[in-house]
N, C-alpha and C positions, 0 to 999 in steps of 0.2 A: 400228718400221717405217714408212717414209713411205706416204702415202696414194696417191699415184701415183709409179710408178719411172720415168717419162718425162716430159718435156713434152708429149710427142706423145699420150701416153694421156690427160692433161687436156685436151689441145686437142682431140681427139677428142670427149669428154664435151661441154666445152663449145660446140664447133660444132653438136652436135645439139641441145642445150639453145637455143642462138639461133636454129635454125632454126624451133623450135618456138614461140617467145616474139618473134619480130621483128614481129609484129603486135598484140601484147597491149597493155593499158593502161598498164602499165610502159613498153614502149616508147614507146607515144605520149606519154605524159609527159616523156620523155627528149627526144624530138623538141619537143614543145611549150617544153621549157626550152633547146633548142639547146644540149644539153650533149655534149661529147666527154668520156669517163670512161676513164681508164687504169687496170688491175690490175696493177701490177709483182710477178710471183712470184720467187721464190728457192726453189730447192733441189726441183725443177727450174726451171731459169731460164727466163724467158719473160714477153712482156706481152701482155694482152688489151686491146684496143682496143673500147669501145663508143660508136658515132658516131650520135648522133641529130641531126647538123646537116646533114651531107652528103647530099644526093640518093643514093638507093639504086636499083639496077637492076631492082628487082622491086616498087618502089612501097611497100616496106615501111616503117616506122616508124624501124628503125634496121640498121645493120650490125655485126656484131663480126669483128674481124679480130684477127691473132696476129703477134708481131713478136719480134724478139731486141733489139732497142734501142727507148727510148722515144719514141713519136711526139709531136707537139704534141698536149696535151690541156687542157681546162679544169681538171680535176681528177685528181689521181691518188694511188692508194691503194697503198702497199707493204707486203708481208708474205711469209711463207714460204708455199709452195703448200700445206702442211697446215691454214695458218690460212685461206689461200685455199678450201680444201675447209669448213672449218667454216663460213666466210661463205654460201656457195652452199647449203650443206645446211640453213641454217636454223638452226644451232646457235651463233650467236654474238650478244654484245649488241654492237652496232656501238659505240655511243658510249663504252661502257666498254672496248672492245678499243683505241679511239684515245686514252682516259686512259691506259691500262697501258702504251702503246708496242707493242703487238703488231700492230698497224696503224699506218704512218706516213702523212700525207694532207698533200698541196700542194694550192693553188689554191682553187677555188671550194668550199670544203668545206659550206659551210652550204646553198647551191643543192643540192648532191648530196644532203644528208642529208634534204632535204625528201622527197627520192624514195623513203624507206625504207619508209612504209607501204605502198607496192605492190609491194614485193618478195616477200611470202609466195607468192604463185602462181609466181614464178621457181623458190623453193626447191623447191617439189612438184615441177616439171619437171625440176629437176637430179637430186633423188632417184629419180625415177621412171626416167630415163635410166640413172642408176647401178645400179638394181636390173635394169633389162633386160639391161645388160649383165654382170649377176653381180659386181658391184663391192660390194655391200653386205656 
């Protein structure tokens, strides 16, 4: 059974995560790297765009938006939504997933991979949001 039954359900969780982490050290590093990262998910299909380059309306370090098509990004990671859940929950060895083809990457991959050490607090927020919504 799929982790998320609809794109909307996954988007609601990620929107709440974005609200909580947009001023975090990871978001600041995304802004300092001037990176735009896309996560392209399949089953359900949607795209998450984390933008550390464009100015935000509230002065935060980054914005997260959701799309049906792939907007311009410096780097994109494509996987199933279930693999995306593994990533956000912190249960994925990212380099191994790339090597095994679970995640396909294009663009400034090396630049994006340098941000991996900053991700654990985001995993915690994601897991807390899922728990609060009764999704664990």
